[in-house]
C-alpha positions, 0 to 999 in steps of 0.5 A: 422499478424505483431508480431514485436513490439518496446515493449512487456509488460508482465502483465497489472497491474499498472506498465504494463499499465503505461509502455505500455502507456509511450512507446505508447505516444512516438509513439512506437508499443506496445503489452501488454500480460495479463493472466487474462481475464481483465487488471488492475492487483491486484490493480483493481481486488483484492487489492488496489481499492477493499479494499479501496472501502470496507473501504469507503462503510463500513464507510458509511453503519455503520455510523462509522465516526459519531458514537460519534457526533450523538450518533449512534448505528446502528443494521445492518443486516449482510447479507444486509450489506455484499451485499451492500459491495460486490455490491459497490466493484464490481461496482467500479472494473468494472468502473476502469477496463473499464478505463484501457481498454480505456487507452490501446485503446486510446494509440493504445496498442494491448492487448493479453490475454494469458500466456507469456513465454520468449524465446531467442533474446527478443521473447515472446511466448504467449499461448492463449485460445483454444490452439492458440500460438503466438511468439512476437518479441520485441526490448524491453521487460518489465516484470511487472507480479506483486505479489501474497499473501504469503501463510504460510506453514501448514495453511489449506487454503482449509478450507472454513473459512480460507482466504488469502487477495484475497479469503476474497473478495468472503466472503459470510457472515459477521462472528461474530468473525474474526482473522486477522494474520499479522500486516502489511498494509493489515492486519490493513486495513482489521482488521479495516474495519471489526471492523467498521462493528461490527465484533469482530476482533482479530489482531495477529502478532509475532512482538510486533509492528504493521506497522513496516515500520512506525514511531514508535510513530505513530505505537503505537498510531494506536495500541492504537486507534484500542484497543479503538474501540474494536479490540483485539491486540495480538502482539508479539505472534506467531501462532503455529498451526491452525486446525479444531476440532469438526467442529470449528477452533482452533488457537494455539498460542505460549503462549499456548492460544487457539483462536476459531474464526469463520473465519481467514484471513492471511495477511502475505505479498506478493511475486513476480510472477516469476514462469513460465516466463522462466527467468532462460532459458534466464538468468534473475537473481533473488535476494536472496528474489526471486525478479527480480534483476534490476539496477537504470534504471530497466534493468535486467541481460539480455540486452533489458529486463526490470522489474518494479513493485511488481516483483522487490520487496518492496515497492510493491506500485501501485504508485511506480510501475507506476513510475518505469515502466515509468522511465524504458521505458524512459531510454530504448527508450532514452527519457528525459521525466522521468529519476528517481523515486521520492525519496520522496514516500508517504507510505499510509495505508488505515486503519480506521483511515488512516496512511501516511508517507513520508521521514525519521522517527524519528528512521531513523534520530536518526540512521543517527546521525542527530540532529533533533527535532519533532513537533506535531499538534494534531487533538484533537485540530483541529476544522475540526477534532472535527466537523467530530467526528474523532479526533484521531491522529496527524501530526508529523514533523521531522526536523533538528535543525540547519536550520529547514529543514523538514526531514519527515512527519507522519500522523495518522488520517482521510484523512492522504493519502491526507494530506501527499502530502503537506509535500511531496512538502516541502520535494521536495523543501528541505524546512524548517518547517517555510514554514507551519507557513507562509502559510495560511490554510483554517479554519476549515481544517485538513491541519491547523494541519501542522501549529501547528505542526511547531509551536510546533517544533519551541517552543521546539527548543526555550526551548532547547536553553533557557535551554542550555543558563541557563546551560552555564550561571551556568557553 
């Protein structure tokens, strides 16, 4: 057996798979080591695809999308509903896992199931099932080991009704009440999914704002939408203790309030998988947050050892992880195919409704000292949104006053994760919001809200100029 490779990748998630495929595409001999029984990483097994599948299935079986249009009020059998959810989730996970396996096979990548440990001189020691061991020699090593949920200290995760984002996917019944701790993307996604299924959800976060990475206006609007559909928000309220007393969970808050949820989900962030790789032994440095340090070519502190994806820190998005790995491999093997990661990365939250952003927030533009304006296209005035019954939210454009250059796009509403890419293209061009005015959008379509957001923004500029002229004339 020839155990010498051009590239050895550790981790078969989005970064590992795409990095391996990029090298194989350029005729490199590649081995991919994965400790899990199947490739795909958490994006396929326990995070991205499963969560989004649950979202779509929940919307379908509950009639939540059309509740206002058709006056639906479905009485769902909780057990049957959960069975449908989990069956559909498993079906999609199986299909997508096979797609990853086919991609590796198509590129001639050797998939090795086992636990990897770095050795000197770019070697990787693999411990396989049944005690077999292999030592792989590589010209280049890519660390793409992903991340895991952060489990806060003092939380009884051994309690059968206390979950992390991975464990919740094994839920055996729908609870009547659920407390979600964490107002980030994962917390908001799960909280809104269970709300759509009729569960009484409370969303708790110590910070006064949901989704702190987003534009403040949209984060506040999302909180308002959540409240309007029956979700209880407890923001700016830290949790101090959780315990089981007399057979039921007690959750104590800093304001001395006590909650008694049937189940609790902690969605309090993720951390890179760095333990057990032998990083210190070979000299791979970590930063203060415990993530692997890399430069702009995704090289670690050890020559020939690269890292990409969740293991190097935020934003920990599958889409970005894939691109980081591709760029890393192209630099490592001297290819000009892909030299940098997209500077305009869309961030999407697959809650109900979705939120998406790309570029600068209003707060960032203000902090940078840019003279900016905003334009809003409300979905409440959009014919397609009205037809669908989901007309919450808007498209918000942040742009420079002087030349109308688009700085950022922020969307709250159904299909926000699809709509965001139109704004992304204009950002790549360095274009102005006038581009949306000159475009012809299908009617009815949600995309048409871009045009009215641009009209709104330019109208505000005209009014501002008129006010300034009146002021100047008065002086």
